[in-house]
N, CA, C and O atoms as a GROMACS GRO file, in nm:
protein
  528
    1MET      N    1  -5.008   0.102  11.156
    1MET     CA    2  -4.975   0.130  11.018
    1MET      C    3  -4.872   0.027  10.972
    1MET      O    4  -4.775   0.001  11.042
    2SER      N    5  -4.894  -0.028  10.857
    2SER     CA    6  -4.801  -0.128  10.808
    2SER      C    7  -4.669  -0.065  10.765
    2SER      O    8  -4.662   0.054  10.737
    3PHE      N    9  -4.567  -0.148  10.761
    3PHE     CA   10  -4.434  -0.106  10.717
    3PHE      C   11  -4.440  -0.036  10.582
    3PHE      O   12  -4.384   0.072  10.565
    4PHE      N   13  -4.508  -0.096  10.486
    4PHE     CA   14  -4.514  -0.041  10.351
    4PHE      C   15  -4.589   0.091  10.347
    4PHE      O   16  -4.550   0.183  10.275
    5GLU      N   17  -4.695   0.101  10.423
    5GLU     CA   18  -4.772   0.225  10.427
    5GLU      C   19  -4.689   0.338  10.488
    5GLU      O   20  -4.687   0.449  10.436
    6ALA      N   21  -4.621   0.309  10.598
    6ALA     CA   22  -4.538   0.410  10.664
    6ALA      C   23  -4.426   0.457  10.572
    6ALA      O   24  -4.400   0.577  10.562
    7GLU      N   25  -4.361   0.365  10.507
    7GLU     CA   26  -4.251   0.400  10.417
    7GLU      C   27  -4.302   0.480  10.297
    7GLU      O   28  -4.238   0.577  10.256
    8THR      N   29  -4.415   0.440  10.242
    8THR     CA   30  -4.473   0.511  10.128
    8THR      C   31  -4.508   0.655  10.165
    8THR      O   32  -4.480   0.747  10.088
    9ILE      N   33  -4.568   0.674  10.279
    9ILE     CA   34  -4.604   0.809  10.324
    9ILE      C   35  -4.479   0.895  10.340
    9ILE      O   36  -4.478   1.011  10.299
   10ALA      N   37  -4.375   0.838  10.398
   10ALA     CA   38  -4.251   0.914  10.416
   10ALA      C   39  -4.192   0.954  10.281
   10ALA      O   40  -4.141   1.065  10.266
   11TYR      N   41  -4.198   0.866  10.183
   11TYR     CA   42  -4.147   0.901  10.051
   11TYR      C   43  -4.231   1.012   9.987
   11TYR      O   44  -4.178   1.091   9.909
   12GLU      N   45  -4.359   1.019  10.018
   12GLU     CA   46  -4.441   1.131   9.970
   12GLU      C   47  -4.392   1.262  10.031
   12GLU      O   48  -4.388   1.365   9.963
   13TRP      N   49  -4.356   1.260  10.160
   13TRP     CA   50  -4.308   1.381  10.228
   13TRP      C   51  -4.179   1.435  10.165
   13TRP      O   52  -4.160   1.556  10.157
   14ILE      N   53  -4.091   1.345  10.122
   14ILE     CA   54  -3.959   1.389  10.076
   14ILE      C   55  -3.948   1.400   9.924
   14ILE      O   56  -3.844   1.441   9.872
   15GLU      N   57  -4.053   1.364   9.852
   15GLU     CA   58  -4.050   1.365   9.706
   15GLU      C   59  -3.996   1.497   9.652
   15GLU      O   60  -4.046   1.605   9.686
   16GLY      N   61  -3.894   1.488   9.567
   16GLY     CA   62  -3.838   1.606   9.500
   16GLY      C   63  -3.756   1.697   9.587
   16GLY      O   64  -3.723   1.808   9.545
   17LYS      N   65  -3.721   1.655   9.707
   17LYS     CA   66  -3.648   1.740   9.801
   17LYS      C   67  -3.499   1.710   9.809
   17LYS      O   68  -3.427   1.774   9.885
   18GLY      N   69  -3.450   1.613   9.731
   18GLY     CA   70  -3.308   1.580   9.733
   18GLY      C   71  -3.264   1.513   9.861
   18GLY      O   72  -3.151   1.532   9.907
   19ILE      N   73  -3.353   1.433   9.919
   19ILE     CA   74  -3.324   1.367  10.046
   19ILE      C   75  -3.305   1.217  10.028
   19ILE      O   76  -3.210   1.160  10.082
   20GLY      N   77  -3.392   1.154   9.955
   20GLY     CA   78  -3.387   1.009   9.936
   20GLY      C   79  -3.405   0.973   9.790
   20GLY      O   80  -3.429   1.061   9.707
   21PRO      N   81  -3.393   0.846   9.759
   21PRO     CA   82  -3.417   0.802   9.621
   21PRO      C   83  -3.564   0.821   9.584
   21PRO      O   84  -3.650   0.830   9.672
   22ARG      N   85  -3.590   0.829   9.455
   22ARG     CA   86  -3.729   0.840   9.410
   22ARG      C   87  -3.803   0.710   9.436
   22ARG      O   88  -3.751   0.601   9.412
   23PHE      N   89  -3.924   0.723   9.483
   23PHE     CA   90  -4.013   0.610   9.501
   23PHE      C   91  -4.077   0.582   9.366
   23PHE      O   92  -4.139   0.672   9.308
   24LEU      N   93  -4.064   0.461   9.315
   24LEU     CA   94  -4.113   0.430   9.181
   24LEU      C   95  -4.245   0.353   9.179
   24LEU      O   96  -4.317   0.358   9.080
   25GLY      N   97  -4.277   0.282   9.286
   25GLY     CA   98  -4.404   0.211   9.288
   25GLY      C   99  -4.405   0.092   9.382
   25GLY      O  100  -4.302   0.055   9.439
   26HIS      N  101  -4.523   0.034   9.396
   26HIS     CA  102  -4.541  -0.083   9.481
   26HIS      C  103  -4.537  -0.211   9.398
   26HIS      O  104  -4.570  -0.212   9.280
   27LEU      N  105  -4.496  -0.318   9.461
   27LEU     CA  106  -4.505  -0.452   9.404
   27LEU      C  107  -4.627  -0.516   9.469
   27LEU      O  108  -4.640  -0.519   9.591
   28THR      N  109  -4.718  -0.567   9.386
   28THR     CA  110  -4.841  -0.625   9.439
   28THR      C  111  -4.866  -0.762   9.380
   28THR      O  112  -4.818  -0.796   9.272
   29GLU      N  113  -4.943  -0.838   9.452
   29GLU     CA  114  -4.989  -0.969   9.406
   29GLU      C  115  -5.127  -0.990   9.464
   29GLU      O  116  -5.146  -0.984   9.586
   30ALA      N  117  -5.223  -1.015   9.379
   30ALA     CA  118  -5.361  -1.039   9.422
   30ALA      C  119  -5.410  -0.925   9.512
   30ALA      O  120  -5.480  -0.949   9.611
   31GLY      N  121  -5.373  -0.801   9.477
   31GLY     CA  122  -5.418  -0.685   9.553
   31GLY      C  123  -5.342  -0.658   9.682
   31GLY      O  124  -5.374  -0.563   9.753
   32ARG      N  125  -5.243  -0.739   9.712
   32ARG     CA  126  -5.166  -0.724   9.836
   32ARG      C  127  -5.029  -0.664   9.803
   32ARG      O  128  -4.960  -0.713   9.714
   33VAL      N  129  -4.991  -0.559   9.876
   33VAL     CA  130  -4.859  -0.499   9.857
   33VAL      C  131  -4.757  -0.586   9.931
   33VAL      O  132  -4.773  -0.614  10.050
   34PHE      N  133  -4.652  -0.627   9.860
   34PHE     CA  134  -4.547  -0.705   9.925
   34PHE      C  135  -4.409  -0.644   9.908
   34PHE      O  136  -4.309  -0.704   9.947
   35GLY      N  137  -4.403  -0.526   9.850
   35GLY     CA  138  -4.274  -0.458   9.835
   35GLY      C  139  -4.290  -0.328   9.760
   35GLY      O  140  -4.401  -0.290   9.721
   36PHE      N  141  -4.179  -0.261   9.741
   36PHE     CA  142  -4.181  -0.139   9.662
   36PHE      C  143  -4.049  -0.126   9.588
   36PHE      O  144  -3.951  -0.194   9.619
   37VAL      N  145  -4.050  -0.037   9.490
   37VAL     CA  146  -3.932  -0.017   9.406
   37VAL      C  147  -3.888   0.128   9.422
   37VAL      O  148  -3.968   0.220   9.413
   38MET      N  149  -3.758   0.145   9.444
   38MET     CA  150  -3.699   0.278   9.455
   38MET      C  151  -3.596   0.295   9.345
   38MET      O  152  -3.548   0.199   9.286
   39GLU      N  153  -3.564   0.419   9.319
   39GLU     CA  154  -3.458   0.453   9.227
   39GLU      C  155  -3.328   0.387   9.272
   39GLU      O  156  -3.297   0.385   9.391
   40HIS      N  157  -3.253   0.333   9.179
   40HIS     CA  158  -3.122   0.275   9.210
   40HIS      C  159  -3.021   0.389   9.222
   40HIS      O  160  -3.012   0.474   9.133
   41ILE      N  161  -2.944   0.390   9.329
   41ILE     CA  162  -2.841   0.491   9.350
   41ILE      C  163  -2.710   0.429   9.306
   41ILE      O  164  -2.638   0.370   9.387
   42ASP      N  165  -2.679   0.443   9.179
   42ASP     CA  166  -2.562   0.381   9.118
   42ASP      C  167  -2.432   0.433   9.179
   42ASP      O  168  -2.416   0.553   9.201
   43GLY      N  169  -2.340   0.342   9.207
   43GLY     CA  170  -2.208   0.378   9.257
   43GLY      C  171  -2.207   0.423   9.402
   43GLY      O  172  -2.110   0.486   9.445
   44ALA      N  173  -2.311   0.392   9.478
   44ALA     CA  174  -2.320   0.437   9.617
   44ALA      C  175  -2.257   0.335   9.712
   44ALA      O  176  -2.244   0.217   9.681
   45ARG      N  177  -2.219   0.386   9.826
   45ARG     CA  178  -2.167   0.304   9.936
   45ARG      C  179  -2.230   0.354  10.065
   45ARG      O  180  -2.284   0.465  10.069
   46THR      N  181  -2.225   0.274  10.170
   46THR     CA  182  -2.278   0.319  10.298
   46THR      C  183  -2.182   0.422  10.359
   46THR      O  184  -2.063   0.424  10.328
   47ALA      N  185  -2.236   0.506  10.443
   47ALA     CA  186  -2.161   0.618  10.501
   47ALA      C  187  -2.058   0.570  10.603
   47ALA      O  188  -2.074   0.466  10.667
   48GLU      N  189  -1.954   0.649  10.616
   48GLU     CA  190  -1.848   0.629  10.717
   48GLU      C  191  -1.828   0.761  10.789
   48GLU      O  192  -1.888   0.862  10.753
   49SER      N  193  -1.743   0.762  10.889
   49SER     CA  194  -1.724   0.882  10.971
   49SER      C  195  -1.678   1.003  10.890
   49SER      O  196  -1.713   1.116  10.923
   50GLN      N  197  -1.600   0.982  10.784
   50GLN     CA  198  -1.553   1.095  10.703
   50GLN      C  199  -1.665   1.160  10.622
   50GLN      O  200  -1.644   1.264  10.560
   51ASP      N  201  -1.784   1.100  10.621
   51ASP     CA  202  -1.898   1.152  10.546
   51ASP      C  203  -1.992   1.234  10.634
   51ASP      O  204  -2.105   1.263  10.593
   52LEU      N  205  -1.948   1.270  10.753
   52LEU     CA  206  -2.035   1.338  10.848
   52LEU      C  207  -2.100   1.462  10.788
   52LEU      O  208  -2.222   1.478  10.800
   53ALA      N  209  -2.025   1.549  10.724
   53ALA     CA  210  -2.081   1.674  10.672
   53ALA      C  211  -2.191   1.647  10.568
   53ALA      O  212  -2.295   1.713  10.571
   54ALA      N  213  -2.170   1.553  10.479
   54ALA     CA  214  -2.270   1.520  10.378
   54ALA      C  215  -2.396   1.464  10.444
   54ALA      O  216  -2.508   1.497  10.404
   55CYS      N  217  -2.378   1.379  10.544
   55CYS     CA  218  -2.493   1.321  10.615
   55CYS      C  219  -2.568   1.428  10.693
   55CYS      O  220  -2.691   1.426  10.698
   56GLN      N  221  -2.494   1.520  10.754
   56GLN     CA  222  -2.559   1.629  10.826
   56GLN      C  223  -2.643   1.714  10.731
   56GLN      O  224  -2.754   1.755  10.766
   57ARG      N  225  -2.591   1.742  10.612
   57ARG     CA  226  -2.665   1.825  10.516
   57ARG      C  227  -2.799   1.763  10.480
   57ARG      O  228  -2.902   1.831  10.478
   58VAL      N  229  -2.800   1.632  10.451
   58VAL     CA  230  -2.926   1.569  10.411
   58VAL      C  231  -3.020   1.556  10.531
   58VAL      O  232  -3.142   1.566  10.514
   59LEU      N  233  -2.966   1.534  10.650
   59LEU     CA  234  -3.051   1.523  10.768
   59LEU      C  235  -3.114   1.659  10.801
   59LEU      O  236  -3.229   1.664  10.844
   60VAL      N  237  -3.041   1.767  10.781
   60VAL     CA  238  -3.097   1.902  10.801
   60VAL      C  239  -3.214   1.925  10.706
   60VAL      O  240  -3.315   1.983  10.745
   61LYS      N  241  -3.201   1.881  10.582
   61LYS     CA  242  -3.311   1.894  10.485
   61LYS      C  243  -3.435   1.818  10.533
   61LYS      O  244  -3.547   1.869  10.525
   62LEU      N  245  -3.414   1.697  10.584
   62LEU     CA  246  -3.525   1.617  10.633
   62LEU      C  247  -3.592   1.686  10.752
   62LEU      O  248  -3.715   1.699  10.757
   63HIS      N  249  -3.511   1.732  10.846
   63HIS     CA  250  -3.564   1.797  10.965
   63HIS      C  251  -3.635   1.928  10.930
   63HIS      O  252  -3.731   1.965  10.997
   64ALA      N  253  -3.590   1.998  10.826
   64ALA     CA  254  -3.656   2.122  10.784
   64ALA      C  255  -3.799   2.096  10.736
   64ALA      O  256  -3.883   2.186  10.738
   65LEU      N  257  -3.827   1.974  10.694
   65LEU     CA  258  -3.962   1.934  10.654
   65LEU      C  259  -4.047   1.893  10.774
   65LEU      O  260  -4.165   1.861  10.760
   66GLY      N  261  -3.985   1.894  10.894
   66GLY     CA  262  -4.056   1.850  11.014
   66GLY      C  263  -4.070   1.699  11.019
   66GLY      O  264  -4.172   1.647  11.065
   67VAL      N  265  -3.967   1.628  10.972
   67VAL     CA  266  -3.969   1.482  10.969
   67VAL      C  267  -3.850   1.429  11.046
   67VAL      O  268  -3.736   1.469  11.022
   68LYS      N  269  -3.876   1.338  11.138
   68LYS     CA  270  -3.773   1.266  11.212
   68LYS      C  271  -3.756   1.130  11.146
   68LYS      O  272  -3.854   1.059  11.125
   69HIS      N  273  -3.632   1.093  11.114
   69HIS     CA  274  -3.607   0.966  11.046
   69HIS      C  275  -3.639   0.848  11.137
   69HIS      O  276  -3.708   0.755  11.096
   70GLY      N  277  -3.589   0.852  11.258
   70GLY     CA  278  -3.620   0.748  11.356
   70GLY      C  279  -3.526   0.629  11.357
   70GLY      O  280  -3.537   0.544  11.446
   71ASP      N  281  -3.435   0.620  11.262
   71ASP     CA  282  -3.339   0.508  11.258
   71ASP      C  283  -3.208   0.557  11.195
   71ASP      O  284  -3.164   0.508  11.091
   72ILE      N  285  -3.148   0.655  11.261
   72ILE     CA  286  -3.024   0.712  11.211
   72ILE      C  287  -2.909   0.615  11.240
   72ILE      O  288  -2.869   0.597  11.355
   73ASN      N  289  -2.860   0.555  11.136
   73ASN     CA  290  -2.740   0.473  11.146
   73ASN      C  291  -2.668   0.481  11.013
   73ASN      O  292  -2.728   0.517  10.912
   74LYS      N  293  -2.542   0.447  11.012
   74LYS     CA  294  -2.459   0.466  10.892
   74LYS      C  295  -2.507   0.385  10.772
   74LYS      O  296  -2.474   0.419  10.658
   75HIS      N  297  -2.582   0.282  10.795
   75HIS     CA  298  -2.630   0.199  10.685
   75HIS      C  299  -2.751   0.259  10.616
   75HIS      O  300  -2.792   0.212  10.510
   76ASN      N  301  -2.810   0.363  10.674
   76ASN     CA  302  -2.924   0.429  10.613
   76ASN      C  303  -2.886   0.557  10.539
   76ASN      O  304  -2.972   0.633  10.496
   77PHE      N  305  -2.756   0.579  10.524
   77PHE     CA  306  -2.704   0.688  10.443
   77PHE      C  307  -2.621   0.627  10.332
   77PHE      O  308  -2.525   0.554  10.358
   78LEU      N  309  -2.656   0.656  10.209
   78LEU     CA  310  -2.577   0.613  10.094
   78LEU      C  311  -2.498   0.734  10.045
   78LEU      O  312  -2.552   0.844  10.037
   79ILE      N  313  -2.372   0.712  10.012
   79ILE     CA  314  -2.284   0.820   9.966
   79ILE      C  315  -2.250   0.796   9.820
   79ILE      O  316  -2.206   0.688   9.780
   80ARG      N  317  -2.272   0.902   9.741
   80ARG     CA  318  -2.236   0.898   9.599
   80ARG      C  319  -2.186   1.036   9.561
   80ARG      O  320  -2.252   1.137   9.584
   81ASN      N  321  -2.066   1.039   9.503
   81ASN     CA  322  -2.006   1.165   9.460
   81ASN      C  323  -2.003   1.269   9.572
   81ASN      O  324  -2.025   1.388   9.548
   82GLY      N  325  -1.976   1.224   9.694
   82GLY     CA  326  -1.963   1.314   9.808
   82GLY      C  327  -2.093   1.363   9.868
   82GLY      O  328  -2.092   1.443   9.962
   83GLU      N  329  -2.205   1.318   9.815
   83GLU     CA  330  -2.336   1.359   9.867
   83GLU      C  331  -2.407   1.240   9.931
   83GLU      O  332  -2.389   1.126   9.888
   84ALA      N  333  -2.486   1.267  10.034
   84ALA     CA  334  -2.558   1.162  10.105
   84ALA      C  335  -2.703   1.153  10.058
   84ALA      O  336  -2.765   1.254  10.025
   85VAL      N  337  -2.754   1.032  10.057
   85VAL     CA  338  -2.895   1.002  10.027
   85VAL      C  339  -2.945   0.917  10.142
   85VAL      O  340  -2.882   0.818  10.178
   86LEU      N  341  -3.057   0.955  10.200
   86LEU     CA  342  -3.116   0.878  10.310
   86LEU      C  343  -3.208   0.769  10.255
   86LEU      O  344  -3.277   0.789  10.155
   87ILE      N  345  -3.209   0.654  10.322
   87ILE     CA  346  -3.299   0.544  10.287
   87ILE      C  347  -3.362   0.490  10.415
   87ILE      O  348  -3.331   0.535  10.525
   88ASP      N  349  -3.451   0.394  10.400
   88ASP     CA  350  -3.514   0.321  10.510
   88ASP      C  351  -3.598   0.413  10.599
   88ASP      O  352  -3.559   0.447  10.711
   89PHE      N  353  -3.713   0.451  10.548
   89PHE     CA  354  -3.801   0.547  10.616
   89PHE      C  355  -3.916   0.481  10.691
   89PHE      O  356  -4.016   0.548  10.720
   90GLU      N  357  -3.907   0.353  10.722
   90GLU     CA  358  -4.020   0.285  10.786
   90GLU      C  359  -4.054   0.340  10.923
   90GLU      O  360  -4.167   0.325  10.969
   91THR      N  361  -3.958   0.402  10.992
   91THR     CA  362  -3.984   0.458  11.125
   91THR      C  363  -3.994   0.610  11.124
   91THR      O  364  -4.005   0.672  11.229
   92ALA      N  365  -3.990   0.671  11.004
   92ALA     CA  366  -4.000   0.816  10.994
   92ALA      C  367  -4.137   0.863  11.040
   92ALA      O  368  -4.238   0.795  11.022
   93GLN      N  369  -4.138   0.982  11.100
   93GLN     CA  370  -4.264   1.038  11.144
   93GLN      C  371  -4.255   1.190  11.146
   93GLN      O  372  -4.147   1.247  11.160
   94LYS      N  373  -4.369   1.255  11.130
   94LYS     CA  374  -4.374   1.400  11.142
   94LYS      C  375  -4.337   1.436  11.286
   94LYS      O  376  -4.377   1.368  11.380
   95CYS      N  377  -4.259   1.542  11.300
   95CYS     CA  378  -4.212   1.581  11.433
   95CYS      C  379  -4.188   1.731  11.435
   95CYS      O  380  -4.114   1.784  11.352
   96SER      N  381  -4.249   1.798  11.528
   96SER     CA  382  -4.228   1.942  11.544
   96SER      C  383  -4.146   1.974  11.668
   96SER      O  384  -4.121   2.090  11.698
   97GLU      N  385  -4.104   1.872  11.740
   97GLU     CA  386  -4.025   1.890  11.862
   97GLU      C  387  -3.878   1.912  11.827
   97GLU      O  388  -3.809   1.819  11.787
   98LYS      N  389  -3.832   2.034  11.841
   98LYS     CA  390  -3.693   2.067  11.807
   98LYS      C  391  -3.593   1.985  11.888
   98LYS      O  392  -3.486   1.952  11.839
   99ALA      N  393  -3.627   1.953  12.013
   99ALA     CA  394  -3.537   1.874  12.097
   99ALA      C  395  -3.520   1.733  12.040
   99ALA      O  396  -3.409   1.679  12.041
  100GLU      N  397  -3.628   1.673  11.991
  100GLU     CA  398  -3.618   1.538  11.933
  100GLU      C  399  -3.536   1.539  11.805
  100GLU      O  400  -3.452   1.452  11.783
  101LEU      N  401  -3.561   1.638  11.720
  101LEU     CA  402  -3.485   1.650  11.596
  101LEU      C  403  -3.338   1.678  11.627
  101LEU      O  404  -3.249   1.623  11.562
  102GLY      N  405  -3.313   1.762  11.725
  102GLY     CA  406  -3.175   1.792  11.766
  102GLY      C  407  -3.104   1.670  11.820
  102GLY      O  408  -2.985   1.651  11.794
  103SER      N  409  -3.175   1.589  11.896
  103SER     CA  410  -3.116   1.467  11.949
  103SER      C  411  -3.078   1.371  11.836
  103SER      O  412  -2.972   1.310  11.839
  104GLU      N  413  -3.165   1.359  11.738
  104GLU     CA  414  -3.136   1.273  11.625
  104GLU      C  415  -3.012   1.324  11.551
  104GLU      O  416  -2.926   1.246  11.512
  105TYR      N  417  -3.004   1.454  11.531
  105TYR     CA  418  -2.890   1.516  11.462
  105TYR      C  419  -2.760   1.491  11.540
  105TYR      O  420  -2.657   1.457  11.481
  106LYS      N  421  -2.764   1.508  11.671
  106LYS     CA  422  -2.645   1.488  11.754
  106LYS      C  423  -2.600   1.342  11.756
  106LYS      O  424  -2.481   1.315  11.770
  107HIS      N  425  -2.692   1.250  11.741
  107HIS     CA  426  -2.661   1.106  11.741
  107HIS      C  427  -2.588   1.063  11.614
  107HIS      O  428  -2.523   0.958  11.611
  108LEU      N  429  -2.599   1.143  11.510
  108LEU     CA  430  -2.544   1.107  11.380
  108LEU      C  431  -2.394   1.079  11.384
  108LEU      O  432  -2.349   0.978  11.332
  109GLU      N  433  -2.317   1.167  11.444
  109GLU     CA  434  -2.171   1.149  11.446
  109GLU      C  435  -2.133   1.018  11.514
  109GLU      O  436  -2.048   0.945  11.463
  110LEU      N  437  -2.193   0.988  11.627
  110LEU     CA  438  -2.165   0.862  11.697
  110LEU      C  439  -2.202   0.742  11.610
  110LEU      O  440  -2.128   0.644  11.607
  111SER      N  441  -2.314   0.750  11.542
  111SER     CA  442  -2.359   0.642  11.456
  111SER      C  443  -2.260   0.614  11.343
  111SER      O  444  -2.233   0.499  11.311
  112LEU      N  445  -2.207   0.720  11.284
  112LEU     CA  446  -2.113   0.701  11.173
  112LEU      C  447  -1.981   0.640  11.219
  112LEU      O  448  -1.911   0.577  11.140
  113ARG      N  449  -1.947   0.658  11.345
  113ARG     CA  450  -1.823   0.600  11.400
  113ARG      C  451  -1.841   0.458  11.451
  113ARG      O  452  -1.743   0.391  11.482
  114ASP      N  453  -1.964   0.411  11.461
  114ASP     CA  454  -1.993   0.279  11.515
  114ASP      C  455  -1.933   0.171  11.425
  114ASP      O  456  -1.973   0.159  11.309
  115PRO      N  457  -1.838   0.090  11.475
  115PRO     CA  458  -1.775  -0.012  11.392
  115PRO      C  459  -1.859  -0.139  11.374
  115PRO      O  460  -1.825  -0.224  11.292
  116SER      N  461  -1.965  -0.151  11.449
  116SER     CA  462  -2.047  -0.272  11.438
  116SER      C  463  -2.131  -0.268  11.312
  116SER      O  464  -2.140  -0.165  11.245
  117ARG      N  465  -2.192  -0.378  11.281
  117ARG     CA  466  -2.283  -0.384  11.166
  117ARG      C  467  -2.428  -0.385  11.216
  117ARG      O  468  -2.520  -0.423  11.144
  118ARG      N  469  -2.446  -0.341  11.342
  118ARG     CA  470  -2.580  -0.334  11.398
  118ARG      C  471  -2.667  -0.242  11.315
  118ARG      O  472  -2.622  -0.140  11.264
  119ARG      N  473  -2.794  -0.283  11.303
  119ARG     CA  474  -2.896  -0.202  11.236
  119ARG      C  475  -2.869  -0.183  11.089
  119ARG      O  476  -2.918  -0.087  11.030
  120GLY      N  477  -2.792  -0.270  11.029
  120GLY     CA  478  -2.772  -0.258  10.886
  120GLY      C  479  -2.684  -0.368  10.834
  120GLY      O  480  -2.602  -0.424  10.908
  121VAL      N  481  -2.699  -0.399  10.711
  121VAL     CA  482  -2.616  -0.502  10.649
  121VAL      C  483  -2.552  -0.450  10.522
  121VAL      O  484  -2.507  -0.528  10.439
  122GLY      N  485  -2.548  -0.319  10.507
  122GLY     CA  486  -2.491  -0.262  10.386
  122GLY      C  487  -2.593  -0.264  10.273
  122GLY      O  488  -2.711  -0.290  10.296
  123ILE      N  489  -2.547  -0.236  10.155
  123ILE     CA  490  -2.637  -0.229  10.039
  123ILE      C  491  -2.657  -0.368   9.983
  123ILE      O  492  -2.560  -0.439   9.954
  124HIS      N  493  -2.780  -0.408   9.967
  124HIS     CA  494  -2.814  -0.537   9.909
  124HIS      C  495  -2.909  -0.512   9.794
  124HIS      O  496  -3.017  -0.455   9.814
  125MET      N  497  -2.871  -0.552   9.679
  125MET     CA  498  -2.955  -0.529   9.561
  125MET      C  499  -3.010  -0.661   9.512
  125MET      O  500  -2.937  -0.760   9.503
  126ALA      N  501  -3.137  -0.664   9.481
  126ALA     CA  502  -3.199  -0.785   9.428
  126ALA      C  503  -3.128  -0.829   9.301
  126ALA      O  504  -3.118  -0.948   9.274
  127SER      N  505  -3.080  -0.733   9.223
  127SER     CA  506  -3.016  -0.766   9.096
  127SER      C  507  -2.885  -0.843   9.117
  127SER      O  508  -2.834  -0.905   9.024
  128ASP      N  509  -2.830  -0.838   9.240
  128ASP     CA  510  -2.708  -0.913   9.270
  128ASP      C  511  -2.729  -1.064   9.257
  128ASP      O  512  -2.633  -1.139   9.241
  129HIS      N  513  -2.854  -1.108   9.263
  129HIS     CA  514  -2.884  -1.250   9.262
  129HIS      C  515  -2.944  -1.298   9.130
  129HIS      O  516  -2.980  -1.415   9.117
  130ILE      N  517  -2.953  -1.210   9.034
  130ILE     CA  518  -3.008  -1.247   8.904
  130ILE      C  519  -2.893  -1.294   8.815
  130ILE      O  520  -2.799  -1.218   8.793
  131PRO      N  521  -2.899  -1.416   8.764
  131PRO     CA  522  -2.791  -1.464   8.679
  131PRO      C  523  -2.773  -1.374   8.558
  131PRO      O  524  -2.870  -1.331   8.497
  132GLY      N  525  -2.646  -1.345   8.524
  132GLY     CA  526  -2.615  -1.252   8.416
  132GLY      C  527  -2.620  -1.316   8.284
  132GLY      O  528  -2.596  -1.251   8.183
   0.00000   0.00000   0.00000
């Protein structure tokens, strides 16, 4: 399954559930998908250790749908007004194994404390490069 297909399917699973940004559509050229557009989360920042409770709340919502994110790291949680929004669903998959979901949940706290920039580069917006 291609990256775009996997991510699109995951956004269908979470649509309207208060877990991630709204999926707005695909970018195509000559019938080929080369990207997608999501809702902009204005005023957001990547998660830090003090955001654990907010990140846990959104991860519980995801797991309640029977979905494992598959790439839990602080750069995949955006924080706005004290609430977390999950992004980057390319490795998300349906999962009914409570042990796997529990392991992902337990890994969250360690991930938020990780001082490295591994597995993320922070928020990068295409509009940052458009001359004003």
